[in-house]
N, C-alpha and C positions, 0 to 999 in steps of 0.2 A: 262139426256142427255144435257138439256139446261144449267144446272149448269156447266158441264164439258166444254162445248163450251165457256161459259163466262170466266171460269178459264184460258182456253187456250188463249183466246183473251187478258186477263189481263197479262199473262206471255209474250206473244208476244209484247205487248206495253212496258213492262218493259225492255225486251231485246232490243227493238228499242231505248228506252231512254238511256240505258247504252251504246249502240253502238254509239249513237250520242255524248254522253259525252266523250267517248274514242277518237273519231275523233277530237273533240275540243281540248282535252288535247294534242293529237299528233300534231295538227297544232300549238299550242302554243310552244311546245318543239322545233319544226322545226324552228319557227320564232326566238326563243332564240338562237338556234345554229347558225343560219344565222347572227344574230347580233354579237355574240361572234366572229365568223369567220371574219366578217368585221373588228372588232376591232383588231384582231390579224394580219390581212393583213396590216392594217395601221401601226402597230408596226413593221412588217417586212420591210415595205417600208422606215420607219424611220431609220432602221439599214443600209439600202443601202445608204440613204442620209448622214448618219453619216460617213460611210466609205468614201464616195465621198468627203465630207467636210474635213475629216482628210487627205486624199490624196492630196487635193489642198493645205491645210495648210502646210503640211510637204514637199510637192513637191516630195514625194517618195512613189508612190503607190506600187512599188515592195517591199519596206521595210515593209509596212503594210500587204501586201499579205503574205510575208514570216513569219511575226509575227503571223498572223492568222493560217497559216499552222502549225506552231510549237504548238500553243495553241490547235489546233484540234488534233494533234498527241498525246499530253499529255492527253487530255480529253479522247481519245480512249484507249491508251495503258499505261498511267501512266508515271511516271518519270523514272522508272526502279530501283529507290532506295527502294521504299516501295509501294506495292500495297495495297490499303485499299478498303474494301467494302463500297460502298456509301450507305448512308441512303436514300432510294428512296423517302420517304415522304419529307424529308428535301430538297432533290435535286429538287423535283417537286415544292415545295413551293418557292424556291429561283431561279428557272430556268430563270426568266426574268432578273435577275441581272448578269447572266454570260455573258461573251463576246462570248463564243462558247457554243452552245446549249448542255446542259448535258443530254438531253432526247432523243438524236438521236437514231433511230432504235427501239423505243418502240411503235410499232403499232400506236395507235390513237394519241399518244403524238406528233408525227410529224405533224399531221393534225392541232392540236391546239397549235402549236409552236409560240412563240413570236419572234423566230430567223429564218431568212432565212438560207438555207443550207450553211455551211461554204465554201463548194466547189464553190458555185455560187458567194459568196462574193469575194473569191479569184479570180475567173475568171473575174469578173467585174473590180476589181482593176488592174489586168494585162492588161485588155482591155484599161483602162485609159492610161496606159503607152504607148501602141501601138498608140492610138489616139493622144497623146501628141507628139510623135516622128513624126507622119505624118503631123501635123500642123506646125512643125518647119522648 
């Protein structure tokens, strides 16, 4: 009886140790995800700043918004000449190099996107035009 009690206590201690290790691993993973999410948020804010800088440089935020809209349309529906299946592994690896996010609508991919939504980028560019006309 004493032997069984001792074995049960040993098993409980092992379970507690494993549980503690699992919690530590989980906390480390959450911290890493938070770090990555912060980096991606910085990347998205840089996209907005690049759009703003380009709009000021060209003095044509509507032209840039129209170009983004066309790129967005082509990335969603293709050019109409030839539709190709994308290699998703290559697309994911090169997503940060695209002007328009190629991973739109892919569940968790949007959460970890380096690009802000194209619709929001277009909205902000159009808003720059409105603000410019109000200040003149």
